[in-house]
C-alpha positions as YAML, in Angstrom:
chain: A
units: angstrom
residues:
- id: 1
  name: MET
  ca: [30.94, 64.20, -28.34]
- id: 2
  name: ILE
  ca: [29.00, 62.98, -25.58]
- id: 3
  name: LYS
  ca: [30.11, 59.49, -23.54]
- id: 4
  name: LEU
  ca: [28.63, 57.04, -21.61]
- id: 5
  name: GLU
  ca: [30.44, 54.74, -19.65]
- id: 6
  name: ASN
  ca: [30.07, 51.55, -17.18]
- id: 7
  name: ASP
  ca: [32.42, 48.95, -16.11]
- id: 8
  name: THR
  ca: [31.30, 46.89, -19.41]
- id: 9
  name: MET
  ca: [30.20, 49.01, -21.94]
- id: 10
  name: LEU
  ca: [31.48, 52.50, -23.49]
- id: 11
  name: ILE
  ca: [28.82, 54.39, -25.93]
- id: 12
  name: GLU
  ca: [29.19, 57.60, -27.78]
- id: 13
  name: LEU
  ca: [26.91, 59.55, -29.43]
- id: 14
  name: LYS
  ca: [26.37, 63.57, -31.34]
- id: 15
  name: GLU
  ca: [23.95, 66.26, -30.81]
- id: 16
  name: ASP
  ca: [24.07, 66.58, -34.39]
- id: 17
  name: GLY
  ca: [21.01, 64.12, -35.33]
- id: 18
  name: ALA
  ca: [20.65, 62.89, -31.67]
- id: 19
  name: GLU
  ca: [22.89, 59.96, -33.36]
- id: 20
  name: LEU
  ca: [24.80, 57.19, -31.68]
- id: 21
  name: THR
  ca: [28.38, 57.05, -33.01]
- id: 22
  name: LYS
  ca: [30.05, 54.22, -31.19]
- id: 23
  name: ILE
  ca: [28.75, 50.90, -29.50]
- id: 24
  name: TYR
  ca: [32.02, 49.68, -27.67]
- id: 25
  name: ASN
  ca: [32.11, 46.33, -24.96]
- id: 26
  name: LYS
  ca: [35.22, 46.12, -22.80]
- id: 27
  name: LYS
  ca: [35.02, 42.25, -22.44]
- id: 28
  name: THR
  ca: [35.01, 41.49, -25.89]
- id: 29
  name: GLN
  ca: [37.17, 44.35, -26.70]
- id: 30
  name: LEU
  ca: [34.91, 44.98, -30.13]
- id: 31
  name: ASP
  ca: [33.21, 47.96, -31.74]
- id: 32
  name: TYR
  ca: [29.89, 47.02, -32.76]
- id: 33
  name: LEU
  ca: [28.55, 50.20, -34.59]
- id: 34
  name: TRP
  ca: [29.36, 51.02, -37.84]
- id: 35
  name: ASP
  ca: [32.15, 53.91, -38.11]
- id: 36
  name: ALA
  ca: [30.26, 55.88, -41.07]
- id: 37
  name: ASP
  ca: [33.20, 55.64, -43.28]
- id: 38
  name: ASN
  ca: [32.22, 57.90, -46.21]
- id: 39
  name: ALA
  ca: [33.52, 55.49, -48.67]
- id: 40
  name: PHE
  ca: [30.41, 53.28, -48.21]
- id: 41
  name: TRP
  ca: [27.97, 55.16, -45.96]
- id: 42
  name: GLY
  ca: [28.41, 58.41, -43.86]
- id: 43
  name: ARG
  ca: [26.06, 57.33, -41.41]
- id: 44
  name: HIS
  ca: [25.90, 55.11, -37.81]
- id: 45
  name: ALA
  ca: [22.82, 55.24, -36.61]
- id: 46
  name: PRO
  ca: [20.49, 58.00, -37.84]
- id: 47
  name: ILE
  ca: [16.78, 58.68, -36.59]
- id: 48
  name: LEU
  ca: [14.03, 59.02, -39.34]
- id: 49
  name: PHE
  ca: [11.44, 61.46, -38.51]
- id: 50
  name: PRO
  ca: [9.05, 62.67, -39.43]
- id: 51
  name: THR
  ca: [8.97, 60.37, -42.58]
- id: 52
  name: VAL
  ca: [10.13, 56.63, -42.98]
- id: 53
  name: GLY
  ca: [11.83, 55.92, -46.57]
- id: 54
  name: ARG
  ca: [11.19, 58.08, -49.58]
- id: 55
  name: LEU
  ca: [8.14, 60.56, -50.32]
- id: 56
  name: VAL
  ca: [7.35, 59.92, -54.18]
- id: 57
  name: ASP
  ca: [8.75, 63.26, -55.68]
- id: 58
  name: ASP
  ca: [10.01, 64.06, -52.15]
- id: 59
  name: THR
  ca: [6.46, 65.58, -51.74]
- id: 60
  name: TYR
  ca: [3.32, 65.26, -49.97]
- id: 61
  name: PHE
  ca: [0.40, 66.85, -49.05]
- id: 62
  name: VAL
  ca: [-1.46, 68.35, -45.93]
- id: 63
  name: ASP
  ca: [-4.70, 69.54, -46.74]
- id: 64
  name: GLY
  ca: [-4.32, 70.00, -50.17]
- id: 65
  name: GLU
  ca: [-0.89, 72.57, -49.91]
- id: 66
  name: ALA
  ca: [2.45, 70.62, -50.95]
- id: 67
  name: PHE
  ca: [5.50, 69.86, -48.46]
- id: 68
  name: HIS
  ca: [8.82, 68.64, -49.56]
- id: 69
  name: LEU
  ca: [11.04, 66.14, -47.61]
- id: 70
  name: PRO
  ca: [14.46, 64.12, -48.56]
- id: 71
  name: GLN
  ca: [13.89, 60.25, -48.18]
- id: 72
  name: HIS
  ca: [13.62, 59.71, -44.04]
- id: 73
  name: GLY
  ca: [12.87, 63.34, -43.08]
- id: 74
  name: PHE
  ca: [15.15, 65.81, -41.76]
- id: 75
  name: ALA
  ca: [15.75, 65.16, -37.88]
- id: 76
  name: ARG
  ca: [18.99, 63.25, -38.66]
- id: 77
  name: ASP
  ca: [20.29, 66.54, -40.18]
- id: 78
  name: ARG
  ca: [19.32, 68.67, -36.92]
- id: 79
  name: GLU
  ca: [21.00, 69.99, -33.96]
- id: 80
  name: PHE
  ca: [19.58, 68.18, -30.81]
- id: 81
  name: GLN
  ca: [19.68, 70.15, -27.33]
- id: 82
  name: VAL
  ca: [21.04, 67.89, -24.87]
- id: 83
  name: VAL
  ca: [18.54, 68.41, -21.43]
- id: 84
  name: GLU
  ca: [19.60, 65.55, -19.05]
- id: 85
  name: LEU
  ca: [23.61, 64.13, -18.98]
- id: 86
  name: LEU
  ca: [24.07, 61.31, -16.40]
- id: 87
  name: LYS
  ca: [27.15, 59.14, -16.05]
- id: 88
  name: ASP
  ca: [24.53, 56.28, -17.76]
- id: 89
  name: LYS
  ca: [21.68, 58.36, -19.33]
- id: 90
  name: CYS
  ca: [21.55, 61.14, -21.79]
- id: 91
  name: ILE
  ca: [18.32, 62.93, -22.82]
- id: 92
  name: LEU
  ca: [18.07, 65.09, -26.06]
- id: 93
  name: GLU
  ca: [15.27, 67.21, -27.67]
- id: 94
  name: LEU
  ca: [14.13, 68.91, -30.71]
- id: 95
  name: SER
  ca: [11.05, 71.11, -31.20]
- id: 96
  name: ALA
  ca: [9.40, 72.79, -34.30]
- id: 97
  name: ASP
  ca: [10.88, 76.03, -35.45]
- id: 98
  name: GLU
  ca: [10.00, 78.41, -38.26]
- id: 99
  name: LYS
  ca: [12.51, 76.10, -40.31]
- id: 100
  name: SER
  ca: [10.59, 72.85, -39.63]
- id: 101
  name: ARG
  ca: [7.44, 74.22, -40.38]
- id: 102
  name: LEU
  ca: [8.47, 75.13, -44.32]
- id: 103
  name: VAL
  ca: [8.99, 71.29, -44.50]
- id: 104
  name: TYR
  ca: [6.65, 69.80, -41.79]
- id: 105
  name: PRO
  ca: [3.60, 72.13, -40.75]
- id: 106
  name: TYR
  ca: [3.07, 71.06, -37.45]
- id: 107
  name: ALA
  ca: [3.77, 72.04, -34.13]
- id: 108
  name: PHE
  ca: [5.71, 68.86, -32.32]
- id: 109
  name: HIS
  ca: [8.73, 67.99, -29.54]
- id: 110
  name: LEU
  ca: [10.80, 65.08, -30.34]
- id: 111
  name: THR
  ca: [12.92, 63.44, -27.46]
- id: 112
  name: VAL
  ca: [15.28, 60.73, -27.45]
- id: 113
  name: SER
  ca: [16.87, 59.13, -24.85]
- id: 114
  name: TYR
  ca: [19.93, 56.52, -24.31]
- id: 115
  name: THR
  ca: [20.12, 54.54, -21.32]
- id: 116
  name: LEU
  ca: [23.58, 52.27, -20.92]
- id: 117
  name: LEU
  ca: [22.83, 48.79, -19.67]
- id: 118
  name: GLU
  ca: [25.60, 46.28, -18.63]
- id: 119
  name: ASP
  ca: [25.63, 44.68, -22.06]
- id: 120
  name: GLY
  ca: [24.34, 47.48, -24.51]
- id: 121
  name: VAL
  ca: [21.96, 50.67, -24.81]
- id: 122
  name: HIS
  ca: [18.02, 51.47, -24.23]
- id: 123
  name: VAL
  ca: [17.01, 53.76, -26.91]
- id: 124
  name: GLU
  ca: [13.53, 55.61, -26.22]
- id: 125
  name: TYR
  ca: [11.68, 57.73, -28.61]
- id: 126
  name: GLN
  ca: [9.06, 60.59, -27.47]
- id: 127
  name: VAL
  ca: [6.87, 62.37, -29.95]
- id: 128
  name: GLU
  ca: [4.68, 64.98, -28.27]
- id: 129
  name: ASN
  ca: [1.80, 66.84, -30.24]
- id: 130
  name: LYS
  ca: [2.48, 70.45, -29.28]
- id: 131
  name: ASP
  ca: [0.00, 71.84, -31.81]
- id: 132
  name: LYS
  ca: [-3.70, 72.72, -31.96]
- id: 133
  name: LYS
  ca: [-4.84, 69.94, -34.01]
- id: 134
  name: ARG
  ca: [-3.89, 66.29, -35.01]
- id: 135
  name: ILE
  ca: [-0.34, 65.59, -36.33]
- id: 136
  name: TYR
  ca: [1.23, 62.66, -38.81]
- id: 137
  name: PHE
  ca: [4.45, 61.33, -38.09]
- id: 138
  name: SER
  ca: [6.36, 58.29, -38.88]
- id: 139
  name: ILE
  ca: [9.73, 57.97, -37.25]
- id: 140
  name: GLY
  ca: [11.81, 54.65, -37.06]
- id: 141
  name: ALA
  ca: [15.73, 53.85, -36.27]
- id: 142
  name: HIS
  ca: [18.77, 53.06, -38.88]
- id: 143
  name: PRO
  ca: [21.47, 51.71, -36.59]
- id: 144
  name: ALA
  ca: [24.27, 49.94, -38.72]
- id: 145
  name: PHE
  ca: [26.64, 47.41, -37.38]
- id: 146
  name: ASN
  ca: [29.75, 45.86, -38.46]
- id: 147
  name: VAL
  ca: [29.48, 42.61, -40.57]
- id: 148
  name: PRO
  ca: [31.86, 41.05, -40.33]
- id: 149
  name: LEU
  ca: [32.36, 41.62, -36.47]
- id: 150
  name: VAL
  ca: [35.65, 39.71, -36.02]
- id: 151
  name: GLU
  ca: [39.02, 39.36, -38.34]
- id: 152
  name: GLY
  ca: [39.22, 36.66, -40.24]
- id: 153
  name: THR
  ca: [35.48, 36.22, -41.21]
- id: 154
  name: THR
  ca: [33.17, 37.57, -44.06]
- id: 155
  name: PHE
  ca: [29.66, 38.79, -44.62]
- id: 156
  name: ASP
  ca: [28.67, 35.31, -45.47]
- id: 157
  name: ASP
  ca: [29.89, 33.92, -42.52]
- id: 158
  name: TYR
  ca: [27.25, 35.61, -40.29]
- id: 159
  name: TYR
  ca: [23.45, 35.03, -40.23]
- id: 160
  name: LEU
  ca: [20.08, 36.65, -39.02]
- id: 161
  name: ASP
  ca: [18.49, 34.79, -35.85]
- id: 162
  name: PHE
  ca: [15.10, 36.12, -35.67]
- id: 163
  name: ASP
  ca: [14.18, 34.71, -32.13]
- id: 164
  name: ALA
  ca: [11.08, 33.20, -33.42]
- id: 165
  name: GLU
  ca: [10.11, 31.25, -36.54]
- id: 166
  name: GLU
  ca: [8.98, 33.40, -39.37]
- id: 167
  name: GLU
  ca: [7.12, 33.52, -42.72]
- id: 168
  name: LEU
  ca: [10.11, 36.35, -43.99]
- id: 169
  name: GLU
  ca: [7.79, 37.48, -46.79]
- id: 170
  name: SER
  ca: [9.68, 40.89, -47.68]
- id: 171
  name: LEU
  ca: [7.75, 43.89, -49.09]
- id: 172
  name: VAL
  ca: [9.00, 44.55, -52.81]
- id: 173
  name: LEU
  ca: [10.75, 48.11, -53.63]
- id: 174
  name: GLU
  ca: [10.28, 49.25, -57.30]
- id: 175
  name: GLY
  ca: [12.92, 51.76, -56.89]
- id: 176
  name: PRO
  ca: [12.87, 53.64, -53.88]
- id: 177
  name: TYR
  ca: [9.12, 53.01, -53.34]
- id: 178
  name: ARG
  ca: [6.69, 50.04, -52.49]
- id: 179
  name: SER
  ca: [5.45, 48.19, -55.96]
- id: 180
  name: GLY
  ca: [2.52, 46.29, -53.48]
- id: 181
  name: LYS
  ca: [3.94, 43.36, -54.04]
- id: 182
  name: LEU
  ca: [5.42, 40.64, -51.50]
- id: 183
  name: LYS
  ca: [8.37, 38.40, -51.82]
- id: 184
  name: ARG
  ca: [8.98, 34.99, -49.98]
- id: 185
  name: ILE
  ca: [12.36, 35.05, -48.65]
- id: 186
  name: LYS
  ca: [12.59, 31.52, -47.78]
- id: 187
  name: GLU
  ca: [9.73, 29.01, -48.76]
- id: 188
  name: GLU
  ca: [9.40, 27.73, -45.17]
- id: 189
  name: LYS
  ca: [9.10, 29.30, -42.24]
- id: 190
  name: THR
  ca: [12.22, 29.89, -40.62]
- id: 191
  name: ALA
  ca: [14.17, 31.71, -37.41]
- id: 192
  name: GLU
  ca: [17.15, 32.15, -39.35]
- id: 193
  name: LEU
  ca: [18.20, 33.59, -42.86]
- id: 194
  name: ALA
  ca: [22.03, 33.18, -43.91]
- id: 195
  name: LEU
  ca: [23.55, 36.28, -45.15]
- id: 196
  name: ASN
  ca: [24.70, 36.88, -48.72]
- id: 197
  name: TYR
  ca: [24.56, 39.89, -50.92]
- id: 198
  name: ASP
  ca: [22.39, 38.65, -53.38]
- id: 199
  name: LEU
  ca: [19.75, 39.35, -50.73]
- id: 200
  name: PHE
  ca: [19.59, 43.10, -50.87]
- id: 201
  name: ALA
  ca: [20.27, 43.20, -54.68]
- id: 202
  name: ASN
  ca: [16.86, 45.09, -55.11]
- id: 203
  name: ASP
  ca: [17.74, 47.22, -51.91]
- id: 204
  name: ALA
  ca: [16.13, 46.31, -48.53]
- id: 205
  name: LEU
  ca: [14.36, 43.58, -47.21]
- id: 206
  name: ILE
  ca: [11.40, 45.12, -45.57]
- id: 207
  name: PHE
  ca: [9.27, 42.77, -42.75]
- id: 208
  name: GLU
  ca: [6.09, 43.70, -41.39]
- id: 209
  name: GLY
  ca: [4.58, 42.25, -38.43]
- id: 210
  name: LEU
  ca: [6.98, 39.94, -37.48]
- id: 211
  name: ARG
  ca: [5.81, 37.82, -34.26]
- id: 212
  name: ALA
  ca: [9.11, 38.26, -32.06]
- id: 213
  name: ASN
  ca: [10.19, 41.80, -33.63]
- id: 214
  name: LYS
  ca: [13.79, 40.59, -32.44]
- id: 215
  name: ILE
  ca: [16.78, 40.72, -34.52]
- id: 216
  name: ALA
  ca: [20.17, 39.48, -34.11]
- id: 217
  name: ILE
  ca: [23.47, 39.30, -36.17]
- id: 218
  name: ARG
  ca: [25.39, 35.96, -35.45]
- id: 219
  name: SER
  ca: [27.92, 33.83, -36.96]
- id: 220
  name: LYS
  ca: [28.71, 30.22, -36.21]
- id: 221
  name: LYS
  ca: [32.70, 30.86, -36.49]
- id: 222
  name: HIS
  ca: [32.25, 32.49, -32.95]
- id: 223
  name: PRO
  ca: [30.50, 33.39, -30.09]
- id: 224
  name: HIS
  ca: [29.82, 37.43, -30.91]
- id: 225
  name: PHE
  ca: [26.87, 38.72, -31.53]
- id: 226
  name: VAL
  ca: [24.78, 42.19, -31.85]
- id: 227
  name: SER
  ca: [20.82, 42.21, -30.71]
- id: 228
  name: VAL
  ca: [17.62, 44.14, -31.78]
- id: 229
  name: ASP
  ca: [14.54, 43.96, -29.53]
- id: 230
  name: PHE
  ca: [11.88, 46.47, -31.31]
- id: 231
  name: PRO
  ca: [8.72, 46.14, -29.30]
- id: 232
  name: ASN
  ca: [5.22, 46.61, -31.30]
- id: 233
  name: PHE
  ca: [7.22, 48.66, -34.16]
- id: 234
  name: PRO
  ca: [5.39, 47.64, -37.15]
- id: 235
  name: PHE
  ca: [8.12, 47.56, -39.62]
- id: 236
  name: VAL
  ca: [11.82, 46.59, -39.83]
- id: 237
  name: GLY
  ca: [13.87, 47.23, -42.34]
- id: 238
  name: ILE
  ca: [17.31, 45.05, -43.16]
- id: 239
  name: TRP
  ca: [19.88, 46.87, -45.38]
- id: 240
  name: THR
  ca: [23.11, 46.98, -46.96]
- id: 241
  name: LYS
  ca: [25.04, 48.53, -49.91]
- id: 242
  name: GLU
  ca: [26.46, 46.90, -52.90]
- id: 243
  name: LYS
  ca: [28.74, 43.94, -52.53]
- id: 244
  name: ASP
  ca: [31.64, 44.03, -49.96]
- id: 245
  name: THR
  ca: [30.14, 46.92, -47.68]
- id: 246
  name: PRO
  ca: [31.29, 46.01, -44.23]
- id: 247
  name: PHE
  ca: [28.19, 46.76, -42.16]
- id: 248
  name: LEU
  ca: [24.47, 45.70, -41.96]
- id: 249
  name: CYS
  ca: [21.41, 47.92, -40.77]
- id: 250
  name: ILE
  ca: [18.89, 46.92, -38.94]
- id: 251
  name: GLU
  ca: [16.03, 49.30, -38.65]
- id: 252
  name: PRO
  ca: [12.68, 49.60, -36.51]
- id: 253
  name: TRP
  ca: [10.08, 51.55, -37.98]
- id: 254
  name: TYR
  ca: [6.44, 53.14, -37.62]
- id: 255
  name: GLY
  ca: [6.05, 54.17, -40.98]
- id: 256
  name: ILE
  ca: [7.30, 53.05, -44.50]
- id: 257
  name: ALA
  ca: [8.00, 54.52, -47.69]
- id: 258
  name: ASP
  ca: [5.63, 55.65, -50.51]
- id: 259
  name: GLY
  ca: [3.78, 53.13, -52.94]
- id: 260
  name: VAL
  ca: [4.71, 53.71, -56.62]
- id: 261
  name: GLY
  ca: [2.15, 56.13, -58.04]
- id: 262
  name: SER
  ca: [1.50, 59.98, -56.82]
- id: 263
  name: PRO
  ca: [2.02, 62.00, -53.39]
- id: 264
  name: VAL
  ca: [-0.42, 61.64, -51.32]
- id: 265
  name: GLU
  ca: [-1.78, 63.63, -47.98]
- id: 266
  name: LEU
  ca: [0.78, 62.73, -45.14]
- id: 267
  name: ARG
  ca: [-2.49, 61.73, -43.44]
- id: 268
  name: ASP
  ca: [-3.12, 58.84, -46.01]
- id: 269
  name: LYS
  ca: [0.00, 57.76, -45.88]
- id: 270
  name: ALA
  ca: [0.58, 53.64, -45.22]
- id: 271
  name: GLY
  ca: [2.06, 53.20, -41.79]
- id: 272
  name: ILE
  ca: [1.33, 56.58, -40.36]
- id: 273
  name: GLU
  ca: [1.16, 57.75, -37.42]
- id: 274
  name: GLN
  ca: [-1.59, 60.21, -35.68]
- id: 275
  name: LEU
  ca: [-1.34, 62.07, -32.27]
- id: 276
  name: GLU
  ca: [-4.30, 64.02, -30.81]
- id: 277
  name: PRO
  ca: [-3.25, 67.92, -29.34]
- id: 278
  name: GLU
  ca: [-1.25, 67.71, -26.20]
- id: 279
  name: ALA
  ca: [-0.92, 63.58, -26.60]
- id: 280
  name: ILE
  ca: [2.62, 61.68, -26.40]
- id: 281
  name: PHE
  ca: [3.62, 59.03, -28.24]
- id: 282
  name: THR
  ca: [6.39, 56.83, -27.39]
- id: 283
  name: ALA
  ca: [8.59, 53.90, -28.79]
- id: 284
  name: ASN
  ca: [11.46, 52.01, -27.90]
- id: 285
  name: TYR
  ca: [14.36, 49.76, -28.68]
- id: 286
  name: THR
  ca: [17.22, 47.78, -27.50]
- id: 287
  name: ILE
  ca: [20.50, 46.94, -28.58]
- id: 288
  name: GLN
  ca: [22.66, 44.25, -26.83]
- id: 289
  name: VAL
  ca: [25.85, 43.27, -27.78]
- id: 290
  name: GLY
  ca: [28.35, 40.03, -26.52]
...
């Protein structure tokens, strides 16, 4: 387990999946990141690459050749290499190899960096095209936060603060795939959405093109919070499991699940990113706690 620590914060992460496993604030004495209890969901904050969401039949094509990937790709289940480790920063890398080429036929170099802040952690992704041709990919984050945060409160005591008034129209899922429909979560524009498990009866809420791209989990019963700031990400998913699940995920995505239908060419997949040879894609988000 890798630890980064300063006067106010402690975070832990692991080389397996380059996954954050702990976010602890010494002032509040609260753990903010979900503990991966398998009774509910056995992950903390997986990295989604080179796809986000489900592929139809777990299949996509590259120039007519079929390839197969599970939901959210393979990076979350691969061992990353630590290339830099300081008291307040850790950089990990994953490169294409024979194993990855069986399911994703591109040469790539994925770098994930974690920088400890006074009140949280800054995360940056870099995808470098090491191939001789254009590559296509998606990438996303999937951190799960403890809700409730404080003893004596319940899931329904919390709300989402969107930092700006939003339309809050969610892309509707049909099973694990996009149905092509939108559902308005609230009739009027709003900056706040009260949490309850009924919101997730049809799986995740998925928002595209938010104005602020910043979402906090707050409660009117105490001052503690966790906030995710994800500039330029086109999509964000909000997800929890069945009733009484004690966590909520805020998931910034460059990419989205397939629509209902048949498998498609990766270059034609909704929300796909493309990168020319030797080019580098970057994205970042920040988790703030208090």
